[in-house]
N, CA, C and O atoms as a DFTB+ gen file, in Angstrom:
636 C
 N C O
     1  1      10.995      32.754     -15.813
     2  2      11.338      32.551     -17.202
     3  2      10.933      31.144     -17.606
     4  3      11.219      30.180     -16.896
     5  1      10.275      31.030     -18.736
     6  2       9.861      29.719     -19.227
     7  2      10.871      29.228     -20.251
     8  3      11.173      29.909     -21.231
     9  1      11.378      28.044     -20.004
    10  2      12.352      27.455     -20.909
    11  2      11.645      26.771     -22.068
    12  3      10.549      26.233     -21.908
    13  1      12.266      26.795     -23.217
    14  2      11.737      26.132     -24.407
    15  2      12.627      24.988     -24.868
    16  3      12.328      24.333     -25.867
    17  1      13.698      24.746     -24.162
    18  2      14.575      23.610     -24.429
    19  2      14.919      22.969     -23.089
    20  3      14.760      23.594     -22.040
    21  1      15.393      21.720     -23.122
    22  2      15.751      21.055     -21.882
    23  2      16.928      21.749     -21.223
    24  3      17.880      22.159     -21.888
    25  1      16.849      21.871     -19.924
    26  2      17.937      22.466     -19.153
    27  2      18.155      21.630     -17.900
    28  3      17.264      20.897     -17.470
    29  1      19.329      21.743     -17.324
    30  2      19.681      20.999     -16.131
    31  2      19.975      21.992     -15.025
    32  3      21.021      22.641     -15.017
    33  1      19.043      22.104     -14.093
    34  2      19.216      23.025     -12.983
    35  2      18.374      22.555     -11.810
    36  3      17.368      21.871     -11.997
    37  1      18.778      22.919     -10.610
    38  2      17.979      22.596      -9.428
    39  2      16.830      23.583      -9.252
    40  3      15.933      23.347      -8.443
    41  1      16.846      24.665      -9.986
    42  2      15.775      25.658      -9.895
    43  2      14.752      25.402     -10.986
    44  3      15.031      25.558     -12.174
    45  1      13.556      25.002     -10.556
    46  2      12.493      24.685     -11.491
    47  2      11.155      25.068     -10.854
    48  3      10.983      24.961      -9.640
    49  1      10.232      25.506     -11.670
    50  2       8.869      25.770     -11.231
    51  2       7.977      24.698     -11.834
    52  3       7.894      24.563     -13.055
    53  1       7.309      23.932     -10.972
    54  2       6.451      22.841     -11.422
    55  2       4.985      23.179     -11.176
    56  3       4.580      23.448     -10.044
    57  1       4.205      23.163     -12.233
    58  2       2.744      23.239     -12.219
    59  2       2.176      24.560     -11.700
    60  3       1.315      25.142     -12.359
    61  1       2.617      25.044     -10.566
    62  2       2.109      26.311     -10.015
    63  2       3.282      27.159      -9.547
    64  3       4.374      26.644      -9.307
    65  1       3.054      28.458      -9.419
    66  2       4.131      29.358      -9.002
    67  2       4.654      29.043      -7.607
    68  3       5.820      29.302      -7.310
    69  1       3.807      28.491      -6.754
    70  2       4.222      28.170      -5.392
    71  2       5.148      26.973      -5.299
    72  3       5.810      26.782      -4.279
    73  1       5.208      26.161      -6.349
    74  2       6.071      24.978      -6.332
    75  2       7.356      25.310      -7.088
    76  3       7.550      24.887      -8.228
    77  1       8.213      26.062      -6.443
    78  2       9.478      26.492      -7.034
    79  2      10.603      25.965      -6.160
    80  3      10.617      26.199      -4.951
    81  1      11.531      25.265      -6.757
    82  2      12.646      24.695      -6.000
    83  2      13.856      25.610      -6.109
    84  3      14.188      26.118      -7.180
    85  1      14.504      25.804      -4.966
    86  2      15.703      26.641      -4.955
    87  2      16.908      25.917      -4.349
    88  3      18.048      26.339      -4.543
    89  1      16.657      24.831      -3.618
    90  2      17.758      24.101      -2.995
    91  2      17.762      22.661      -3.526
    92  3      16.808      22.205      -4.157
    93  1      18.853      21.975      -3.252
    94  2      18.956      20.582      -3.700
    95  2      17.947      19.704      -2.975
    96  3      17.438      18.746      -3.557
    97  1      17.651      20.009      -1.724
    98  2      16.678      19.220      -0.971
    99  2      15.275      19.357      -1.568
   100  3      14.588      18.356      -1.775
   101  1      14.857      20.571      -1.839
   102  2      13.517      20.764      -2.416
   103  2      13.441      20.191      -3.831
   104  3      12.401      19.673      -4.235
   105  1      14.533      20.282      -4.579
   106  2      14.564      19.709      -5.924
   107  2      14.470      18.186      -5.859
   108  3      13.737      17.575      -6.637
   109  1      15.212      17.569      -4.931
   110  2      15.172      16.110      -4.774
   111  2      13.793      15.638      -4.341
   112  3      13.305      14.623      -4.837
   113  1      13.157      16.358      -3.423
   114  2      11.810      15.994      -2.986
   115  2      10.794      16.153      -4.126
   116  3       9.847      15.374      -4.233
   117  1      10.995      17.149      -4.959
   118  2      10.115      17.331      -6.117
   119  2      10.284      16.197      -7.118
   120  3       9.307      15.712      -7.689
   121  1      11.526      15.777      -7.327
   122  2      11.769      14.639      -8.222
   123  2      11.159      13.365      -7.656
   124  3      10.615      12.550      -8.402
   125  1      11.246      13.190      -6.352
   126  2      10.634      12.021      -5.716
   127  2       9.108      12.057      -5.864
   128  3       8.483      11.027      -6.117
   129  1       8.513      13.242      -5.706
   130  2       7.062      13.381      -5.877
   131  2       6.649      13.052      -7.311
   132  3       5.630      12.395      -7.525
   133  1       7.427      13.501      -8.288
   134  2       7.130      13.176      -9.693
   135  2       7.260      11.685      -9.947
   136  3       6.438      11.100     -10.653
   137  1       8.284      11.068      -9.378
   138  2       8.491       9.628      -9.522
   139  2       7.316       8.856      -8.936
   140  3       6.792       7.946      -9.579
   141  1       6.898       9.208      -7.727
   142  2       5.802       8.506      -7.070
   143  2       4.472       8.727      -7.790
   144  3       3.669       7.802      -7.910
   145  1       4.239       9.951      -8.267
   146  2       2.992      10.221      -8.993
   147  2       2.903       9.401     -10.270
   148  3       1.829       8.910     -10.620
   149  1       4.013       9.250     -10.964
   150  2       3.985       8.456     -12.192
   151  2       3.854       6.961     -11.901
   152  3       3.250       6.240     -12.695
   153  1       4.399       6.480     -10.791
   154  2       4.212       5.076     -10.408
   155  2       2.767       4.835      -9.981
   156  3       2.193       3.793     -10.298
   157  1       2.180       5.784      -9.269
   158  2       0.773       5.677      -8.870
   159  2      -0.122       5.702     -10.095
   160  3      -1.161       5.043     -10.114
   161  1       0.264       6.450     -11.117
   162  2      -0.492       6.451     -12.369
   163  2      -0.607       5.031     -12.926
   164  3      -1.682       4.616     -13.359
   165  1       0.500       4.291     -12.913
   166  2       0.494       2.922     -13.422
   167  2      -0.342       2.000     -12.529
   168  3      -1.024       1.107     -13.032
   169  1      -0.296       2.206     -11.231
   170  2      -1.095       1.403     -10.314
   171  2      -2.590       1.614     -10.581
   172  3      -3.348       0.647     -10.658
   173  1      -3.008       2.855     -10.720
   174  2      -4.414       3.142     -10.987
   175  2      -4.836       2.613     -12.353
   176  3      -5.978       2.187     -12.528
   177  1      -3.931       2.637     -13.311
   178  2      -4.243       2.083     -14.632
   179  2      -4.461       0.570     -14.525
   180  3      -5.332       0.018     -15.197
   181  1      -3.684      -0.086     -13.695
   182  2      -3.879      -1.521     -13.497
   183  2      -5.250      -1.807     -12.892
   184  3      -5.949      -2.717     -13.337
   185  1      -5.637      -1.028     -11.874
   186  2      -6.954      -1.218     -11.270
   187  2      -8.064      -0.980     -12.287
   188  3      -9.061      -1.701     -12.306
   189  1      -7.890       0.020     -13.120
   190  2      -8.911       0.321     -14.128
   191  2      -9.021      -0.819     -15.142
   192  3     -10.127      -1.181     -15.545
   193  1      -7.899      -1.382     -15.553
   194  2      -7.910      -2.489     -16.510
   195  2      -8.571      -3.716     -15.878
   196  3      -9.353      -4.405     -16.533
   197  1      -8.261      -3.988     -14.615
   198  2      -8.873      -5.132     -13.941
   199  2     -10.376      -4.946     -13.815
   200  3     -11.130      -5.906     -13.978
   201  1     -10.824      -3.733     -13.528
   202  2     -12.261      -3.473     -13.486
   203  2     -12.894      -3.678     -14.847
   204  3     -13.978      -4.251     -14.957
   205  1     -12.218      -3.209     -15.879
   206  2     -12.761      -3.348     -17.225
   207  2     -12.858      -4.814     -17.627
   208  3     -13.850      -5.219     -18.232
   209  1     -11.862      -5.605     -17.307
   210  2     -11.907      -7.026     -17.638
   211  2     -12.965      -7.763     -16.824
   212  3     -13.504      -8.772     -17.280
   213  1     -13.264      -7.278     -15.641
   214  2     -14.283      -7.902     -14.814
   215  2     -15.689      -7.635     -15.298
   216  3     -16.623      -8.314     -14.870
   217  1     -15.868      -6.668     -16.176
   218  2     -17.199      -6.351     -16.679
   219  2     -17.698      -7.357     -17.695
   220  3     -18.909      -7.506     -17.861
   221  1     -16.817      -8.044     -18.372
   222  2     -17.155      -8.892     -19.504
   223  2     -18.296      -9.846     -19.301
   224  3     -19.444      -9.492     -19.570
   225  1     -18.028     -11.031     -18.841
   226  2     -19.028     -12.079     -18.740
   227  2     -19.444     -12.268     -17.291
   228  3     -19.296     -13.361     -16.744
   229  1     -19.960     -11.225     -16.667
   230  2     -20.320     -11.357     -15.268
   231  2     -21.747     -11.832     -15.081
   232  3     -22.178     -12.037     -13.946
   233  1     -22.501     -12.016     -16.170
   234  2     -23.865     -12.514     -16.047
   235  2     -23.807     -14.017     -15.840
   236  3     -23.254     -14.741     -16.669
   237  1     -24.375     -14.488     -14.737
   238  2     -24.347     -15.918     -14.434
   239  2     -25.491     -16.605     -15.156
   240  3     -26.555     -16.020     -15.359
   241  1     -25.264     -17.832     -15.536
   242  2     -26.322     -18.635     -16.140
   243  2     -26.345     -19.993     -15.485
   244  3     -25.324     -20.462     -14.982
   245  1     -27.499     -20.630     -15.486
   246  2     -27.596     -21.953     -14.889
   247  2     -27.008     -22.972     -15.843
   248  3     -26.948     -22.751     -17.053
   249  1     -26.574     -24.094     -15.282
   250  2     -25.969     -25.126     -16.129
   251  2     -27.047     -25.792     -16.971
   252  3     -28.236     -25.689     -16.669
   253  1     -26.630     -26.465     -18.012
   254  2     -27.579     -27.062     -18.950
   255  2     -28.368     -28.197     -18.324
   256  3     -29.459     -28.511     -18.799
   257  1     -27.851     -28.823     -17.270
   258  2     -28.558     -29.943     -16.661
   259  2     -29.695     -29.481     -15.748
   260  3     -30.611     -30.249     -15.454
   261  1     -29.632     -28.203     -15.295
   262  2     -30.674     -27.700     -14.419
   263  2     -31.792     -27.090     -15.247
   264  3     -31.542     -26.396     -16.232
   265  1     -33.003     -27.348     -14.847
   266  2     -34.135     -26.701     -15.503
   267  2     -34.494     -25.461     -14.717
   268  3     -34.039     -25.282     -13.587
   269  1     -35.299     -24.613     -15.300
   270  2     -35.706     -23.381     -14.619
   271  2     -36.510     -23.690     -13.374
   272  3     -36.430     -22.945     -12.397
   273  1     -37.286     -24.768     -13.377
   274  2     -38.078     -25.126     -12.202
   275  2     -37.178     -25.533     -11.038
   276  3     -37.449     -25.188      -9.888
   277  1     -36.103     -26.271     -11.341
   278  2     -35.192     -26.681     -10.278
   279  2     -34.504     -25.476      -9.666
   280  3     -34.312     -25.424      -8.451
   281  1     -34.132     -24.512     -10.483
   282  2     -33.456     -23.323      -9.977
   283  2     -34.406     -22.494      -9.140
   284  3     -34.019     -21.979      -8.091
   285  1     -35.673     -22.356      -9.596
   286  2     -36.638     -21.558      -8.848
   287  2     -37.031     -22.225      -7.530
   288  3     -37.361     -21.528      -6.571
   289  1     -37.003     -23.558      -7.462
   290  2     -37.385     -24.242      -6.232
   291  2     -36.277     -24.203      -5.188
   292  3     -36.542     -24.469      -4.016
   293  1     -35.065     -23.886      -5.568
   294  2     -33.954     -23.777      -4.632
   295  2     -33.744     -22.304      -4.308
   296  3     -33.381     -21.533      -5.197
   297  1     -33.963     -21.885      -3.050
   298  2     -33.938     -20.456      -2.745
   299  2     -32.588     -19.783      -2.995
   300  3     -32.556     -18.613      -3.375
   301  1     -31.475     -20.490      -2.791
   302  2     -30.175     -19.859      -2.964
   303  2     -29.768     -19.730      -4.427
   304  3     -28.832     -18.995      -4.742
   305  1     -30.450     -20.425      -5.315
   306  2     -30.088     -20.388      -6.721
   307  2     -31.044     -19.539      -7.553
   308  3     -30.902     -19.486      -8.775
   309  1     -32.012     -18.874      -6.928
   310  2     -32.973     -18.075      -7.685
   311  2     -32.306     -16.982      -8.504
   312  3     -32.744     -16.684      -9.615
   313  1     -31.263     -16.390      -7.973
   314  2     -30.612     -15.279      -8.663
   315  2     -29.687     -15.726      -9.778
   316  3     -29.053     -14.886     -10.415
   317  1     -29.590     -17.017     -10.033
   318  2     -28.702     -17.514     -11.071
   319  2     -29.335     -17.481     -12.459
   320  3     -28.634     -17.708     -13.446
   321  1     -30.609     -17.213     -12.568
   322  2     -31.269     -17.187     -13.865
   323  2     -30.896     -15.899     -14.577
   324  3     -30.946     -14.823     -13.980
   325  1     -30.526     -15.997     -15.841
   326  2     -30.135     -14.830     -16.622
   327  2     -31.332     -13.897     -16.730
   328  3     -32.432     -14.333     -17.070
   329  1     -31.125     -12.639     -16.448
   330  2     -32.181     -11.647     -16.578
   331  2     -32.890     -11.344     -15.269
   332  3     -33.556     -10.314     -15.169
   333  1     -32.773     -12.209     -14.254
   334  2     -33.439     -11.982     -12.983
   335  2     -32.474     -11.588     -11.878
   336  3     -32.899     -11.401     -10.738
   337  1     -31.212     -11.460     -12.173
   338  2     -30.226     -11.171     -11.144
   339  2     -30.057      -9.663     -10.990
   340  3     -29.298      -9.025     -11.720
   341  1     -30.782      -9.111     -10.023
   342  2     -30.720      -7.675      -9.771
   343  2     -29.352      -7.274      -9.233
   344  3     -28.818      -6.234      -9.621
   345  1     -28.775      -8.086      -8.342
   346  2     -27.470      -7.761      -7.748
   347  2     -26.372      -7.686      -8.798
   348  3     -25.461      -6.864      -8.693
   349  1     -26.457      -8.544      -9.811
   350  2     -25.449      -8.542     -10.861
   351  2     -25.507      -7.254     -11.673
   352  3     -24.473      -6.705     -12.055
   353  1     -26.711      -6.779     -11.932
   354  2     -26.860      -5.507     -12.664
   355  2     -26.300      -4.349     -11.860
   356  3     -25.620      -3.479     -12.403
   357  1     -26.584      -4.338     -10.569
   358  2     -26.076      -3.268      -9.705
   359  2     -24.553      -3.317      -9.649
   360  3     -23.893      -2.279      -9.705
   361  1     -23.994      -4.522      -9.539
   362  2     -22.532      -4.653      -9.521
   363  2     -21.910      -4.142     -10.809
   364  3     -20.889      -3.455     -10.787
   365  1     -22.538      -4.483     -11.938
   366  2     -22.003      -4.012     -13.222
   367  2     -22.034      -2.496     -13.303
   368  3     -21.075      -1.881     -13.770
   369  1     -23.120      -1.891     -12.856
   370  2     -23.204      -0.428     -12.899
   371  2     -22.195       0.213     -11.947
   372  3     -21.590       1.234     -12.273
   373  1     -22.017      -0.383     -10.783
   374  2     -21.024       0.142      -9.836
   375  2     -19.617       0.024     -10.410
   376  3     -18.800       0.932     -10.258
   377  1     -19.338      -1.102     -11.073
   378  2     -18.024      -1.258     -11.703
   379  2     -17.817      -0.221     -12.793
   380  3     -16.727       0.336     -12.923
   381  1     -18.852       0.041     -13.573
   382  2     -18.723       1.045     -14.642
   383  2     -18.478       2.430     -14.063
   384  3     -17.663       3.189     -14.588
   385  1     -19.182       2.766     -12.979
   386  2     -18.974       4.066     -12.337
   387  2     -17.564       4.147     -11.764
   388  3     -16.892       5.169     -11.907
   389  1     -17.114       3.075     -11.115
   390  2     -15.752       3.057     -10.563
   391  2     -14.716       3.154     -11.676
   392  3     -13.713       3.854     -11.539
   393  1     -14.961       2.445     -12.785
   394  2     -14.032       2.513     -13.911
   395  2     -13.975       3.923     -14.489
   396  3     -12.900       4.417     -14.828
   397  1     -15.133       4.566     -14.602
   398  2     -15.158       5.947     -15.096
   399  2     -14.451       6.904     -14.158
   400  3     -13.735       7.802     -14.602
   401  1     -14.652       6.710     -12.839
   402  2     -13.956       7.557     -11.865
   403  2     -12.453       7.370     -11.920
   404  3     -11.698       8.342     -11.870
   405  1     -12.012       6.110     -12.025
   406  2     -10.573       5.853     -12.149
   407  2     -10.011       6.439     -13.435
   408  3      -8.889       6.946     -13.456
   409  1     -10.796       6.369     -14.511
   410  2     -10.333       6.961     -15.761
   411  2     -10.140       8.471     -15.598
   412  3      -9.150       9.026     -16.076
   413  1     -11.079       9.132     -14.928
   414  2     -10.955      10.572     -14.715
   415  2      -9.759      10.942     -13.867
   416  3      -9.014      11.864     -14.200
   417  1      -9.572      10.222     -12.765
   418  2      -8.423      10.494     -11.890
   419  2      -7.124      10.208     -12.625
   420  3      -6.166      10.974     -12.528
   421  1      -7.094       9.101     -13.362
   422  2      -5.890       8.743     -14.105
   423  2      -5.588       9.757     -15.196
   424  3      -4.426      10.094     -15.425
   425  1      -6.614      10.243     -15.865
   426  2      -6.394      11.265     -16.889
   427  2      -5.839      12.541     -16.273
   428  3      -4.939      13.166     -16.835
   429  1      -6.376      12.930     -15.115
   430  2      -5.885      14.135     -14.443
   431  2      -4.415      13.979     -14.052
   432  3      -3.612      14.888     -14.260
   433  1      -4.071      12.826     -13.488
   434  2      -2.671      12.591     -13.113
   435  2      -1.785      12.589     -14.352
   436  3      -0.688      13.146     -14.333
   437  1      -2.256      11.966     -15.429
   438  2      -1.468      11.921     -16.663
   439  2      -1.222      13.299     -17.241
   440  3      -0.111      13.601     -17.676
   441  1      -2.249      14.144     -17.251
   442  2      -2.062      15.498     -17.785
   443  2      -1.166      16.340     -16.877
   444  3      -0.394      17.163     -17.367
   445  1      -1.261      16.144     -15.559
   446  2      -0.355      16.864     -14.668
   447  2       1.089      16.413     -14.864
   448  3       2.010      17.227     -14.804
   449  1       1.286      15.117     -15.097
   450  2       2.638      14.642     -15.398
   451  2       3.146      15.243     -16.703
   452  3       4.315      15.613     -16.813
   453  1       2.255      15.338     -17.691
   454  2       2.651      15.941     -18.968
   455  2       3.048      17.409     -18.776
   456  3       4.032      17.875     -19.351
   457  1       2.274      18.127     -17.965
   458  2       2.611      19.534     -17.715
   459  2       3.921      19.657     -16.944
   460  3       4.685      20.597     -17.168
   461  1       4.186      18.719     -16.039
   462  2       5.461      18.750     -15.313
   463  2       6.627      18.522     -16.269
   464  3       7.667      19.168     -16.141
   465  1       6.466      17.614     -17.222
   466  2       7.520      17.383     -18.225
   467  2       7.715      18.636     -19.059
   468  3       8.828      18.928     -19.495
   469  1       6.638      19.378     -19.284
   470  2       6.740      20.601     -20.092
   471  2       7.466      21.728     -19.374
   472  3       7.609      22.820     -19.925
   473  1       7.930      21.481     -18.145
   474  2       8.815      22.450     -17.503
   475  2      10.186      22.417     -18.160
   476  3      10.999      23.317     -17.949
   477  1      10.448      21.377     -18.964
   478  2      11.686      21.182     -19.715
   479  2      12.916      21.007     -18.830
   480  3      14.044      21.222     -19.273
   481  1      12.688      20.613     -17.568
   482  2      13.809      20.301     -16.701
   483  2      14.195      18.843     -16.930
   484  3      13.342      17.957     -16.883
   485  1      15.475      18.596     -17.177
   486  2      15.945      17.256     -17.478
   487  2      15.722      16.272     -16.346
   488  3      15.370      15.117     -16.590
   489  1      15.921      16.709     -15.114
   490  2      15.719      15.832     -13.968
   491  2      14.262      15.431     -13.792
   492  3      13.967      14.280     -13.469
   493  1      13.356      16.368     -14.000
   494  2      11.922      16.080     -13.904
   495  2      11.535      15.077     -14.985
   496  3      10.798      14.129     -14.715
   497  1      12.025      15.277     -16.199
   498  2      11.735      14.364     -17.304
   499  2      12.205      12.944     -16.979
   500  3      11.445      11.989     -17.141
   501  1      13.434      12.804     -16.528
   502  2      13.996      11.487     -16.218
   503  2      13.254      10.858     -15.042
   504  3      13.004       9.653     -15.045
   505  1      12.900      11.656     -14.039
   506  2      12.179      11.146     -12.878
   507  2      10.816      10.584     -13.271
   508  3      10.420       9.527     -12.779
   509  1      10.105      11.268     -14.141
   510  2       8.781      10.803     -14.568
   511  2       8.896       9.554     -15.430
   512  3       8.121       8.612     -15.264
   513  1       9.857       9.538     -16.348
   514  2      10.039       8.350     -17.192
   515  2      10.432       7.149     -16.340
   516  3       9.924       6.050     -16.560
   517  1      11.323       7.336     -15.377
   518  2      11.717       6.226     -14.495
   519  2      10.541       5.772     -13.631
   520  3      10.379       4.573     -13.403
   521  1       9.726       6.695     -13.151
   522  2       8.552       6.334     -12.367
   523  2       7.536       5.545     -13.177
   524  3       6.958       4.579     -12.680
   525  1       7.314       5.952     -14.424
   526  2       6.404       5.200     -15.293
   527  2       6.948       3.808     -15.579
   528  3       6.193       2.837     -15.614
   529  1       8.254       3.712     -15.783
   530  2       8.877       2.416     -16.076
   531  2       8.801       1.484     -14.874
   532  3       8.388       0.331     -15.004
   533  1       9.196       1.973     -13.713
   534  2       9.160       1.150     -12.505
   535  2       7.714       0.790     -12.165
   536  3       7.437      -0.348     -11.783
   537  1       6.796       1.736     -12.296
   538  2       5.386       1.454     -12.046
   539  2       4.833       0.400     -12.981
   540  3       4.049      -0.454     -12.567
   541  1       5.233       0.455     -14.233
   542  2       4.791      -0.560     -15.188
   543  2       5.348      -1.929     -14.821
   544  3       4.620      -2.921     -14.829
   545  1       6.645      -1.984     -14.496
   546  2       7.256      -3.269     -14.147
   547  2       6.660      -3.861     -12.881
   548  3       6.467      -5.074     -12.799
   549  1       6.367      -3.028     -11.898
   550  2       5.851      -3.521     -10.627
   551  2       4.365      -3.853     -10.719
   552  3       3.934      -4.898     -10.230
   553  1       3.577      -2.977     -11.339
   554  2       2.130      -3.114     -11.276
   555  2       1.474      -3.707     -12.515
   556  3       0.392      -4.285     -12.407
   557  1       2.091      -3.586     -13.689
   558  2       1.369      -3.944     -14.899
   559  2       2.071      -4.932     -15.805
   560  3       1.563      -5.204     -16.893
   561  1       3.201      -5.482     -15.422
   562  2       3.913      -6.363     -16.339
   563  2       3.355      -7.773     -16.357
   564  3       3.789      -8.589     -17.171
   565  1       2.406      -8.086     -15.484
   566  2       1.767      -9.393     -15.506
   567  2       2.540     -10.476     -14.794
   568  3       2.268     -11.656     -15.018
   569  1       3.473     -10.139     -13.963
   570  2       4.273     -11.140     -13.278
   571  2       3.550     -11.848     -12.149
   572  3       3.982     -12.921     -11.729
   573  1       2.449     -11.274     -11.638
   574  2       1.748     -11.881     -10.514
   575  2       0.413     -12.499     -10.906
   576  3      -0.477     -12.638     -10.066
   577  1       0.269     -12.866     -12.159
   578  2      -0.953     -13.502     -12.604
   579  2      -2.025     -12.535     -13.066
   580  3      -3.057     -12.963     -13.582
   581  1      -1.806     -11.251     -12.894
   582  2      -2.777     -10.259     -13.335
   583  2      -2.560      -9.982     -14.820
   584  3      -1.471     -10.224     -15.340
   585  1      -3.581      -9.479     -15.504
   586  2      -3.423      -9.202     -16.925
   587  2      -2.447      -8.065     -17.160
   588  3      -2.444      -7.069     -16.437
   589  1      -1.623      -8.226     -18.174
   590  2      -0.641      -7.186     -18.455
   591  2      -1.226      -6.072     -19.310
   592  3      -0.793      -4.925     -19.203
   593  1      -2.185      -6.381     -20.140
   594  2      -2.810      -5.339     -20.950
   595  2      -4.120      -5.861     -21.483
   596  3      -4.362      -7.068     -21.501
   597  1      -4.965      -4.946     -21.919
   598  2      -6.233      -5.333     -22.519
   599  2      -6.016      -5.693     -23.979
   600  3      -6.311      -6.815     -24.391
   601  1      -5.513      -4.771     -24.753
   602  2      -5.252      -5.051     -26.161
   603  2      -3.890      -4.527     -26.550
   604  3      -3.028      -5.282     -26.999
   605  1      -3.698      -3.233     -26.376
   606  2      -2.452      -2.598     -26.764
   607  2      -2.051      -1.652     -25.635
   608  3      -2.864      -0.842     -25.189
   609  1      -0.829      -1.746     -25.179
   610  2      -0.337      -0.807     -24.190
   611  2      -0.023       0.510     -24.864
   612  3       0.624       0.539     -25.911
   613  1      -0.477       1.597     -24.271
   614  2      -0.234       2.916     -24.795
   615  2       0.858       3.565     -23.948
   616  3       0.655       3.757     -22.749
   617  1       2.006       3.907     -24.528
   618  2       3.103       4.460     -23.728
   619  2       2.866       5.904     -23.297
   620  3       3.626       6.422     -22.479
   621  1       1.853       6.563     -23.814
   622  2       1.593       7.947     -23.436
   623  2       1.006       7.978     -22.033
   624  3       0.045       7.264     -21.744
   625  1       1.568       8.785     -21.178
   626  2       1.125       8.836     -19.779
   627  2      -0.245       9.476     -19.641
   628  3      -0.893       9.294     -18.610
   629  1      -0.698      10.196     -20.607
   630  2      -1.989      10.884     -20.481
   631  2      -3.033      10.335     -21.429
   632  3      -4.013      11.020     -21.722
   633  1      -2.855       9.126     -21.914
   634  2      -3.840       8.540     -22.825
   635  2      -4.854       7.717     -22.080
   636  3      -5.759       7.150     -22.692
């Protein structure tokens, strides 16, 4: 039976027919899995934001006091000229691919969390909200010197 309003019960079917809880132990483990998945969602979002911020000004340029001849005559500084750094281009493309992959995985986790909330079980709802909150505080609040957000934090788990 599919519920259309919130209910409080240890019996819930999450995502697939095989994930049906009938005991308090299986229900508690399911709530823990939802909590951890939502915290991992925030962790992956932090990695994606850090990758995105790293894409910005990654092109190196020589200082104004150095001329192009001085840079070319020094073998270790040859790659510092704008436009000639092949490794920098490859790194940028790899970062973009990694950022796209993280976005896909994060979107999948977000939509699965949304579908789990749509089971309308009160415990599942609270577990996911608490997991998102704890994950945000631990991984994305900016307490360890990392950026807290790019522009605007979106509270939707599947955005």
